[in-house]
DSSP file (Angstrom, degrees, kcal/mol; ACC not computed):
  #  RESIDUE AA STRUCTURE BP1 BP2  ACC     N-H-->O    O-->H-N    N-H-->O    O-->H-N    TCO  KAPPA ALPHA  PHI   PSI    X-CA   Y-CA   Z-CA
    1    1 A X              0   0    0      0, 0.0     2,-0.2     0, 0.0     0, 0.0   0.000 360.0 360.0 360.0 139.2   49.1  -27.6  -93.1
    2    2 A X        -     0   0    0      2,-0.1     0, 0.0     1,-0.1     0, 0.0  -0.602 360.0-143.9 -94.5 153.0   50.5  -28.9  -89.9
    3    3 A X        +     0   0    0     -2,-0.2    -1,-0.1     2,-0.1     2,-0.1   0.382  62.2 124.5 -90.7   2.0   54.2  -29.3  -89.0
    4    4 A X        -     0   0    0      1,-0.0     2,-0.5     2,-0.0    -2,-0.1  -0.346  46.6-157.8 -67.8 141.4   53.5  -32.5  -87.1
    5    5 A X        -     0   0    0     -2,-0.1     2,-0.4     2,-0.0    -2,-0.1  -0.988   6.5-155.7-119.4 126.0   55.4  -35.6  -88.1
    6    6 A X        -     0   0    0     -2,-0.5     2,-0.4     2,-0.0    -2,-0.0  -0.830   6.6-166.3-103.6 139.7   53.9  -39.0  -87.2
    7    7 A X        -     0   0    0     -2,-0.4     2,-0.4     2,-0.0    -2,-0.0  -0.990  19.3-128.1-128.1 133.8   55.9  -42.1  -86.8
    8    8 A X        -     0   0    0     -2,-0.4     2,-0.9     1,-0.1     3,-0.1  -0.658  21.5-129.0 -81.9 130.0   54.6  -45.6  -86.7
    9    9 A X    >>  -     0   0    0     -2,-0.4     4,-1.8     1,-0.2     3,-1.6  -0.700  15.7-161.3 -80.0 107.0   55.8  -47.6  -83.7
   10   10 A X  T 34 S+     0   0    0     -2,-0.9    -1,-0.2     1,-0.3    -2,-0.0   0.737  87.5  63.9 -64.8 -21.6   57.2  -50.8  -85.2
   11   11 A X  T 34 S+     0   0    0      1,-0.2    -1,-0.3    -3,-0.1    -2,-0.1   0.716 115.0  30.0 -72.6 -20.3   56.9  -52.5  -81.8
   12   12 A X  T <4 S+     0   0    0     -3,-1.6     2,-0.4    43,-0.0    -2,-0.2   0.581  96.8  99.2-112.0 -16.7   53.2  -52.1  -81.8
   13   13 A X     <  +     0   0    0     -4,-1.8    38,-0.1     1,-0.1    39,-0.1  -0.600  34.2 169.8 -78.5 126.9   52.4  -52.2  -85.5
   14   14 A X    >   -     0   0    0     -2,-0.4     3,-2.3    37,-0.1    -1,-0.1   0.021  57.3-110.4-119.9  23.7   51.1  -55.6  -86.8
   15   15 A X  T 3   -     0   0    0      1,-0.3     3,-0.1     3,-0.1     5,-0.1   0.777  65.8 -70.2  52.4  32.1   50.1  -54.2  -90.2
   16   16 A X  T >> S+     0   0    0      1,-0.2     4,-2.6     7,-0.1     3,-2.4   0.603  82.9 164.3  64.0  15.3   46.4  -54.7  -89.2
   17   17 A X  T <4  +     0   0    0     -3,-2.3    -1,-0.2     1,-0.3     4,-0.1  -0.437  69.2  27.8 -60.0 133.6   46.8  -58.5  -89.4
   18   18 A X  T 34 S+     0   0    0      2,-0.3    -1,-0.3    -3,-0.1     3,-0.1   0.254 127.5  47.7  94.3 -11.5   43.8  -59.9  -87.6
   19   19 A X  T <4 S+     0   0    0     -3,-2.4     2,-0.3     1,-0.4    -2,-0.2   0.686 112.9  10.0-122.5 -51.4   41.7  -56.9  -88.5
   20   20 A X     <  -     0   0    0     -4,-2.6    -1,-0.4    -5,-0.1    -2,-0.3  -0.837  65.3-113.2-135.1 166.4   41.9  -55.8  -92.1
   21   21 A X  S    S+     0   0    0     -2,-0.3     2,-0.3     1,-0.1    -1,-0.1   0.788 102.3  10.4 -72.1 -28.8   43.3  -57.1  -95.5
   22   22 A X  S    S-     0   0    0     -6,-0.1    -1,-0.1    -5,-0.0     5,-0.1  -0.964 103.6 -69.8-145.3 160.6   45.9  -54.3  -95.6
   23   23 A X    >>  -     0   0    0     -2,-0.3     4,-1.1     1,-0.2     3,-0.5  -0.255  35.8-145.4 -55.7 129.8   47.2  -51.7  -93.2
   24   24 A X  H 3> S+     0   0    0      1,-0.2     4,-2.7     2,-0.2     5,-0.2   0.775  95.7  67.4 -69.7 -24.9   44.6  -49.1  -92.5
   25   25 A X  H 3> S+     0   0    0      1,-0.2     4,-1.6     2,-0.2    -1,-0.2   0.902 102.5  47.2 -60.9 -37.7   47.2  -46.4  -92.2
   26   26 A X  H <4 S+     0   0    0     -3,-0.5    -1,-0.2     1,-0.2    -2,-0.2   0.848 113.8  47.6 -71.0 -33.4   47.9  -46.8  -96.0
   27   27 A X  H  < S+     0   0    0     -4,-1.1    -2,-0.2     1,-0.2    -1,-0.2   0.862 117.2  41.5 -73.7 -35.1   44.2  -46.7  -96.8
   28   28 A X  H  < S+     0   0    0     -4,-2.7    -2,-0.2     2,-0.0    -1,-0.2   0.718  85.7 107.1 -87.3 -22.8   43.5  -43.6  -94.7
   29   29 A X     <  -     0   0    0     -4,-1.6     4,-0.1    -5,-0.2     5,-0.1  -0.355  60.5-149.2 -64.3 131.6   46.5  -41.5  -95.6
   30   30 A X  S    S+     0   0    0     -2,-0.1     2,-0.6     1,-0.1    -1,-0.2   0.638  80.4  72.9 -76.1 -14.2   45.6  -38.6  -97.8
   31   31 A X  S >  S-     0   0    0      0, 0.0     3,-1.1     0, 0.0     4,-0.3  -0.906  86.3-126.5-107.3 118.4   49.0  -38.7  -99.5
   32   32 A X  T 3  S+     0   0    0     -2,-0.6    -2,-0.1     1,-0.2    -6,-0.0  -0.288  87.6   6.1 -62.2 143.1   49.7  -41.6 -101.9
   33   33 A X  T 3  S+     0   0    0     -7,-0.1    -1,-0.2     2,-0.1     3,-0.1   0.783  91.9 121.2  56.2  32.6   52.8  -43.7 -101.3
   34   34 A X    <   +     0   0    0     -3,-1.1     2,-0.8     1,-0.2    -2,-0.1   0.767  60.8  61.3 -93.9 -29.6   53.6  -41.8  -98.1
   35   35 A X  S    S+     0   0    0     -4,-0.3     2,-0.3    -9,-0.1    -1,-0.2  -0.863  74.3 176.5-103.1 105.9   53.6  -44.8  -95.8
   36   36 A X        -     0   0    0     -2,-0.8     2,-0.4    -3,-0.1    -2,-0.0  -0.765  34.0-107.6-112.4 153.3   56.3  -47.2  -97.0
   37   37 A X        -     0   0    0     -2,-0.3     2,-0.7     1,-0.1     5,-0.1  -0.637  33.6-124.2 -77.7 132.6   57.6  -50.5  -95.6
   38   38 A X    >   -     0   0    0     -2,-0.4     3,-1.9     3,-0.3    -1,-0.1  -0.692  13.3-153.8 -78.6 113.9   61.0  -50.1  -94.1
   39   39 A X  T 3  S+     0   0    0     -2,-0.7     3,-0.3     1,-0.3    -1,-0.2   0.720  94.6  59.0 -63.9 -19.2   63.3  -52.7  -95.9
   40   40 A X  T 3  S+     0   0    0      1,-0.2     2,-0.3    -3,-0.0    -1,-0.3   0.629 108.4  46.9 -80.1 -14.1   65.5  -52.8  -92.7
   41   41 A X  S <  S+     0   0    0     -3,-1.9     2,-0.4     2,-0.0    -3,-0.3  -0.689  73.2 157.0-132.3  78.9   62.5  -54.0  -90.6
   42   42 A X        -     0   0    0     -2,-0.3     2,-0.4    -3,-0.3    -3,-0.0  -0.848  17.5-169.0-105.9 139.8   60.6  -56.8  -92.3
   43   43 A X        -     0   0    0     -2,-0.4     2,-0.1     3,-0.0    -2,-0.0  -0.966  19.7-123.7-126.9 145.2   58.4  -59.2  -90.4
   44   44 A X     >  -     0   0    0     -2,-0.4     4,-2.3     1,-0.1     5,-0.2  -0.347  32.7-106.1 -76.8 165.3   56.8  -62.4  -91.7
   45   45 A X  H  > S+     0   0    0      1,-0.2     4,-2.5     2,-0.2     5,-0.2   0.873 123.0  55.2 -59.6 -36.1   53.1  -63.0  -91.4
   46   46 A X  H  > S+     0   0    0      2,-0.2     4,-2.4     1,-0.2    -1,-0.2   0.915 107.7  47.9 -64.1 -42.5   53.7  -65.4  -88.6
   47   47 A X  H  > S+     0   0    0      2,-0.2     4,-2.1     1,-0.2    -2,-0.2   0.899 112.1  49.9 -64.0 -40.1   55.7  -62.7  -86.7
   48   48 A X  H  X S+     0   0    0     -4,-2.3     4,-2.3     2,-0.2    -2,-0.2   0.896 110.3  50.1 -66.1 -39.8   52.9  -60.2  -87.3
   49   49 A X  H  X S+     0   0    0     -4,-2.5     4,-2.4     2,-0.2    -2,-0.2   0.916 109.3  51.7 -62.9 -43.1   50.3  -62.7  -86.0
   50   50 A X  H  X S+     0   0    0     -4,-2.4     4,-2.0     1,-0.2    -2,-0.2   0.904 110.4  48.4 -59.9 -41.6   52.3  -63.4  -82.9
   51   51 A X  H  X S+     0   0    0     -4,-2.1     4,-2.8     2,-0.2     5,-0.2   0.902 109.1  53.6 -65.6 -40.9   52.5  -59.6  -82.2
   52   52 A X  H  X S+     0   0    0     -4,-2.3     4,-2.4     1,-0.2     6,-0.4   0.923 108.4  49.9 -57.3 -46.1   48.7  -59.3  -82.8
   53   53 A X  H  X>S+     0   0    0     -4,-2.4     5,-0.9     1,-0.2     4,-0.9   0.918 113.5  45.1 -61.3 -44.8   48.1  -62.1  -80.2
   54   54 A X  H  <5S+     0   0    0     -4,-2.0     3,-0.4     1,-0.2    -2,-0.2   0.935 116.7  44.4 -65.5 -46.7   50.4  -60.4  -77.6
   55   55 A X  H  <5S+     0   0    0     -4,-2.8    -2,-0.2     1,-0.2    -1,-0.2   0.832 125.0  32.0 -68.8 -32.9   49.0  -56.9  -78.2
   56   56 A X  H  <5S-     0   0    0     -4,-2.4    -1,-0.2    -5,-0.2    -2,-0.2   0.304  99.1-126.0-110.9   7.4   45.3  -57.9  -78.2
   57   57 A X  T ><5 +     0   0    0     -4,-0.9     3,-1.9    -3,-0.4     4,-0.3   0.840  51.2 158.7  52.1  36.4   45.4  -60.8  -75.8
   58   58 A X  G > < +     0   0    0     -5,-0.9     3,-1.2    -6,-0.4    -1,-0.1   0.738  63.2  68.3 -64.6 -22.7   43.8  -63.0  -78.5
   59   59 A X  G 3  S+     0   0    0     -6,-0.5    -1,-0.3     1,-0.2    -2,-0.1   0.706  95.7  56.3 -69.5 -17.6   45.1  -66.1  -76.8
   60   60 A X  G <         0   0    0     -3,-1.9    -1,-0.2     1,-0.2    -2,-0.2   0.488 360.0 360.0 -90.9  -4.1   42.7  -65.4  -73.9
   61   61 A X    <         0   0    0     -3,-1.2    -1,-0.2    -4,-0.3    -2,-0.1   0.478 360.0 360.0 -75.9 360.0   39.6  -65.3  -76.1
């Protein structure tokens, strides 16, 4: 078992909008209910789409 702690960068996470139906981190994590949504940091689908466009330059496609 590793002592590493991984933290999701909320500035880069768009909850896989534009790629998958649900966040892949939740699908891949071996521990159930380990990746939870931070109630202090909620984004609408529109905000997540905007972040996707900026991060992936989708507006240039």
